[in-house]
C-alpha positions as CSV (number, residue, x, y, z in Angstrom):
1,M,-44.8,-28.3,-9.5
2,R,-43.4,-30.7,-7.0
3,S,-40.4,-31.5,-9.3
4,V,-39.4,-27.8,-9.5
5,K,-36.4,-27.0,-7.3
6,P,-35.2,-23.6,-6.4
7,A,-32.0,-22.3,-8.0
8,S,-28.9,-22.6,-6.0
9,T,-27.4,-19.4,-4.6
10,R,-24.1,-18.0,-5.9
11,P,-20.9,-18.4,-3.9
12,Q,-20.6,-15.5,-1.4
13,S,-16.8,-15.8,-0.8
14,T,-15.0,-12.5,-1.2
15,D,-11.4,-12.0,-0.4
16,V,-10.7,-9.2,2.1
17,F,-7.3,-7.4,2.4
18,V,-5.9,-7.7,5.9
19,Q,-2.9,-5.6,6.8
20,P,0.2,-7.7,7.7
21,D,1.1,-5.2,10.5
22,L,-2.3,-5.9,12.1
23,R,-0.9,-9.0,13.8
24,Y,1.8,-7.1,15.6
25,G,0.3,-3.7,16.5
26,T,-0.9,-2.9,20.0
27,H,-3.6,-0.5,18.8
28,V,-6.0,-0.5,15.9
29,F,-8.5,1.8,14.2
30,V,-12.0,0.6,13.7
31,R,-13.9,1.4,10.4
32,R,-17.3,3.0,10.7
33,D,-19.8,1.1,8.6
34,S,-22.6,3.7,9.0
35,H,-23.4,6.7,6.9
36,R,-20.9,9.5,7.4
37,R,-21.3,13.2,7.0
38,P,-18.9,15.1,4.7
39,F,-15.3,15.4,6.1
40,E,-16.1,12.9,8.9
41,S,-13.4,10.3,9.5
42,A,-13.9,6.8,8.2
43,Y,-12.1,5.3,11.2
44,E,-12.5,5.6,15.0
45,G,-9.7,5.1,17.4
46,P,-7.0,4.1,18.1
47,F,-8.2,1.4,20.5
48,K,-6.1,-1.1,22.5
49,V,-6.1,-4.7,21.3
50,L,-6.8,-7.0,24.2
51,Q,-6.9,-10.4,22.5
52,R,-6.5,-11.7,18.9
53,E,-8.5,-14.5,17.3
54,S,-8.3,-15.8,13.8
55,K,-11.3,-13.8,12.5
56,Y,-11.9,-11.1,15.1
57,Y,-10.1,-9.1,17.7
58,I,-11.3,-8.2,21.2
59,V,-10.7,-4.4,21.5
60,D,-11.1,-2.0,24.4
61,K,-13.5,0.6,23.1
62,N,-13.7,3.3,25.8
63,G,-13.8,0.7,28.6
64,I,-16.1,-1.8,26.8
65,N,-14.6,-5.0,25.5
66,D,-15.9,-5.4,21.9
67,N,-15.5,-8.2,19.4
68,I,-14.6,-6.7,16.0
69,S,-14.1,-8.5,12.8
70,I,-10.6,-8.1,11.3
71,D,-12.2,-6.9,8.1
72,R,-13.0,-3.6,9.8
73,L,-9.6,-3.1,11.5
74,K,-6.6,-1.1,10.4
75,A,-3.3,-1.1,12.2
76,A,-2.5,2.1,14.2
77,Y,1.1,3.3,14.0
78,L,1.7,5.2,17.3
79,K,4.8,7.2,18.2
80,G,7.0,4.9,20.2
81,N,5.2,1.8,19.1
82,H,7.8,0.2,16.9
83,I,7.0,-2.8,14.8
84,H,9.9,-5.1,14.1
85,V,9.9,-7.0,10.9
86,N,12.7,-9.4,9.9
87,F,13.7,-8.8,6.3
88,P,15.9,-11.3,4.4
89,S,19.5,-10.3,4.3
90,V,20.9,-8.8,1.2
91,Q,24.0,-10.4,-0.3
92,S,26.7,-7.8,-1.0
93,H,29.2,-8.2,-3.8
94,N,32.7,-6.9,-3.2
95,T,33.0,-5.2,-6.6
96,T,33.9,-1.7,-7.2
97,P,31.6,0.3,-9.5
98,T,33.0,1.3,-12.8
99,L,32.1,4.5,-14.7
100,I,31.7,4.0,-18.4
101,I,31.9,7.1,-20.5
102,P,30.6,6.7,-24.0
103,Q,32.9,7.9,-26.8
104,S,31.6,10.9,-28.6
105,T,31.2,10.4,-32.4
106,T,32.1,13.4,-34.5
107,N,30.3,13.9,-37.7
108,T,32.1,16.1,-40.2
109,S,29.4,16.2,-42.8
110,D,27.4,19.4,-43.1
111,D,24.1,17.7,-43.7
112,T,23.3,17.4,-39.9
113,P,20.3,19.5,-38.8
114,N,20.8,22.3,-36.2
115,V,19.6,20.9,-32.9
116,S,19.4,22.7,-29.6
117,E,17.9,22.1,-26.2
118,N,15.0,24.2,-24.7
119,K,14.4,25.0,-21.1
120,L,12.9,21.6,-20.4
121,K,16.1,19.9,-21.8
122,R,14.2,18.7,-24.9
123,R,15.9,18.6,-28.1
124,V,14.5,21.0,-30.6
125,L,15.2,21.1,-34.3
126,E,15.9,24.6,-35.4
127,E,14.8,25.9,-38.8
128,E,17.3,27.5,-41.1
């Protein structure tokens, strides 16, 4: 019995999505992890961000400074709170667009079926 060793535990690392805008916003929503009634919001807030750390933010929740994991935070987009993101510039080509009109082919043989379009612009084969 002394030589029996317990089995090792499985790795507990799970990747969590963190919004890129979370780094720049001044306010955040906080996810409720408790049981919710029907039609109750999953997030509380918005609350003002006081300080940012690598794994948690210090948030002002109704006058109380609270350390909240970034896994539970969602960026709040408030009116007048603009987030500036630098996008790479697009290279423009000084070419003029050309319109290509396909040439219609005329078929003089009488063996082509009668085809029309219905209201949904689908081609329908008509019976003779």
